[in-house]
C-alpha positions in Angstrom: -22.2 -7.8 -12.0 -18.8 -7.6 -11.1 -17.6 -3.6 -9.6 -14.1 -4.6 -9.5 -13.5 -3.3 -13.3 -15.4 0.0 -12.6 -13.2 0.4 -9.1 -10.1 -0.5 -10.8 -10.9 1.8 -14.0 -11.7 4.4 -11.3 -8.8 4.2 -9.2 -6.8 4.4 -13.1 -8.8 7.9 -13.9 -8.5 9.2 -10.3 -4.8 8.7 -10.8 -4.2 10.1 -14.4 -6.5 13.6 -13.0 -4.1 14.1 -10.2 -1.0 13.3 -12.5 -2.4 15.7 -15.0 -2.7 18.2 -12.5 0.2 17.9 -10.8 1.9 18.3 -13.9 0.3 21.7 -15.0 1.5 22.7 -11.4 4.9 22.6 -12.2 6.6 26.0 -12.4 10.0 25.1 -13.8 11.4 21.6 -14.4 13.8 20.1 -11.6 17.0 18.8 -12.5 17.5 15.2 -12.3 19.1 13.7 -9.4 21.4 10.9 -11.0 22.6 10.2 -7.5 18.9 9.1 -6.3 18.9 6.9 -9.6 22.2 5.1 -8.0 20.6 4.3 -5.0 17.2 3.5 -6.0 19.1 0.8 -7.9 21.0 -0.8 -5.6 17.7 -1.1 -3.3 15.5 -2.5 -6.4 18.7 -4.9 -6.9 18.9 -5.9 -3.0 15.0 -6.0 -3.5 15.0 -8.4 -6.6 18.2 -10.9 -4.9 15.9 -11.0 -2.3 12.6 -11.8 -3.9 14.4 -13.9 -5.9 16.4 -16.3 -3.7 14.0 -16.2 -0.8 11.3 -18.7 -2.0 14.3 -21.0 -2.6 16.0 -20.5 0.5 13.0 -21.2 2.4 10.7 -23.9 0.7 13.8 -25.0 -1.8 11.1 -24.0 -4.8 12.4 -22.3 -7.9 13.6 -18.7 -7.5 10.8 -16.0 -8.5 10.5 -14.3 -11.7 9.1 -11.2 -10.4 12.2 -10.7 -8.3 14.1 -10.7 -11.6 12.5 -8.0 -12.9 13.3 -5.8 -9.9 16.8 -6.7 -10.2 16.7 -5.9 -13.8 15.0 -2.5 -13.2 17.8 -1.7 -10.1 20.4 -2.7 -12.6 18.9 -0.2 -15.1 19.1 2.4 -12.8 22.8 2.2 -11.4 23.9 2.2 -15.0 22.0 5.5 -16.0 23.2 6.7 -12.2 26.7 5.7 -12.8 26.9 6.8 -16.5 25.4 10.6 -15.2 28.0 10.7 -12.3 29.5 13.6 -13.2 26.0 15.8 -13.1 25.3 14.2 -9.4 25.9 17.7 -7.5 27.9 18.6 -4.1 26.6 16.4 -1.4 24.7 18.2 1.6 26.3 18.1 5.1 23.6 16.6 7.2 24.2 18.0 10.8 25.3 15.5 13.5 21.8 15.6 15.4 20.0 14.9 12.4 22.3 12.1 11.6 21.4 10.2 15.3 17.6 10.6 15.1 17.4 9.4 11.6 20.1 6.3 12.9 17.6 5.8 15.5 14.2 5.8 13.2 16.2 3.4 10.9 17.0 1.1 13.4 14.0 0.7 15.5 12.4 0.4 11.9 14.5 -2.5 11.2 14.1 -4.3 14.7 10.3 -4.1 13.5 10.8 -5.4 10.3 13.1 -8.3 12.0 10.0 -9.1 14.5 7.5 -9.2 12.1 9.6 -11.1 9.9 9.9 -13.6 12.6 6.5 -13.6 13.6 5.3 -14.7 9.9 8.0 -18.0 10.0 
């Protein structure tokens, strides 16, 4: 007997139960952050382009349709964010120390990503 379907069913039920628990715990609804929609859209568009074009650039294969799905999803998020641009709200001022730490962490993450990418080529 194959146990993989049962494991997937168990994981699905666990996710469903946790979703219901967190949904019931929420006291008041939070306002929608449309700026985050826009930002997520930009990230999904970039990811979709990379996933679509990378096989073609590296191996000369046809583009990947999965990347097109991410690209389309990113376009949807960007459009939703831009349509509701008047609801974005005020941007919070970030202290210079926090900004510097964030840039250092992002720089290190990018460096690790480049090194790992080079190891796989």
